[in-house]
Phi, psi and omega in degrees: 000154180256127179276167177302322181291321178295321180295322178292324183280338185304310180298324179296314176301315180298320178301320178290314184300316185292348175282343177278117184306318181298315179297311181300317180296322180296314179297314180300326182295341181279346189226132174270325179221147181239126176236124178247107178275156182057043186294338177300345181264011184271140181265169183300323180293317177298317181294322179299319178296309182298318182298312182300318181290316197240331183298123184070010178241326182216154171301125186237120178244124177252121185244122181196166179230108187298337178293340183257019179284086188245001186258042178300327178298343176252019177076006174299147193216116180301329181293327174297317177300313183292323178296313180299317181300321178294324184282339183287148181286328187217137173231149177231144177250128179273118185243002181244128179251119182266357182269326188251154178280167184299322183295316179296314182294323177300315180293319178293321178296321177296317181298315185269352186305320183265359178281136176242129181264105185291144175236079189300325183296333179244014180046056181215188179210159180255121179270146175285133175253123183294156179238144185240155187279138177265002177211161177277179179304140177245176183295336187256007178289136185283154170292146183250126178231123179256127183244145176226140178205152181282328182237149182303317181301318180295322179292318177300319179298315180297321179296313178305315179295317180297320179293319181293333177291342182233069189297331184260007181264148167281136184236135174247133180241120178274120186240153187301310182203174183298330180292320178292322177300317178295320177297319179296314181299324183293330183259348183297136179276018182212165180293135181237129177258122180265000000 
């Protein structure tokens, strides 16, 4: 079994190991191509390990969405994502979503269009890039209801009414933060999965 201390020490140990040419060559020999998904959740130490092992040694694909960089509590760092993006020779932006219908994506684009994600360490900001539908509406696309309220209690009441109007539907509710989500779940008259 791996203890918490060993888990914390492993990245430090790996950073040292990848500096050894024989070790790095052995790891590289296991992979022809490297794809790191959810790269926005990578911390600086992990990127240093991956960069040392694979950058300029193997085809390296980093797949990530900076808007989803939510694991700061685990040392994930949006600035690591941005640094890696600058170091890459070529970047592509995926602008077509094949999972969601046009109506949902239109509403999400509208919701995020005016939001600016500040990046204070580099005195910059991250602009939202709209995403477009790769398919038309399907049978399973959810109805979209946009609600506005001055007070949280009023908003929760409106959400409850909207959900009750679609009793057999799976419903997703975009909420400000986890604290508001827990407050919503506590008052909801039906089961809520967080």
